[in-house]
C-alpha positions, -999 to +999 in steps of 0.1 A: +000+000+000+013+034-009+012+061+018+026+089-002+032+095-039+054+117-061+045+154-063+047+178-092+082+193-097+100+166-077+130+150-095+136+113-093+165+091-105+158+058-122+177+028-107+188+013-140+208+041-157+205+070-133+184+090-157+166+120-140+129+126-144+107+155-133+072+148-121+046+167-141+014+156-123-005+127-108-034+116-131-061+089-132-060+064-160-095+065-176-098+028-184-095+015-149-092+046-127-057+037-116-037+066-102-006+073-124+024+095-124+031+116-155+068+125-158+094+138-182+129+128-189+155+155-181+179+139-205+181+161-236+192+131-257+162+109-246+144+092-275+111+096-255+105+126-233+072+120-216+061+089-196+032+076-176+033+048-150+010+037-122+019+051-089+022+016-075+048+007-102+066+040-099+071+036-062+079-001-063+110-018-051+132-036-075+154-067-067+189-064-083+209-093-096+230-093-063+198-097-043+197-061-030+165-042-030+163-006-043+135+018-052+127+019-089+128+057-087+147+075-059+138+110-049+167+134-058+152+168-052+118+176-036+122+213-041+131+213-078+110+237-099 
């Protein structure tokens, strides 16, 4: 269960490549009313700039090959604008 979720303007780092993303908003997916995060890549070379992912998936833990557990997205800057 998620007790808090990403907020607009916060910046997160993805665990896999360290890419930074800025949260644009939290939205509701029309088909099933699932809350989602809408976010944009801060990488100027990114092939795709805008993304949407369920809050549950965005906030999920990921198990790495060595067995350690990390957040899929780690908060980098809560005050970014």
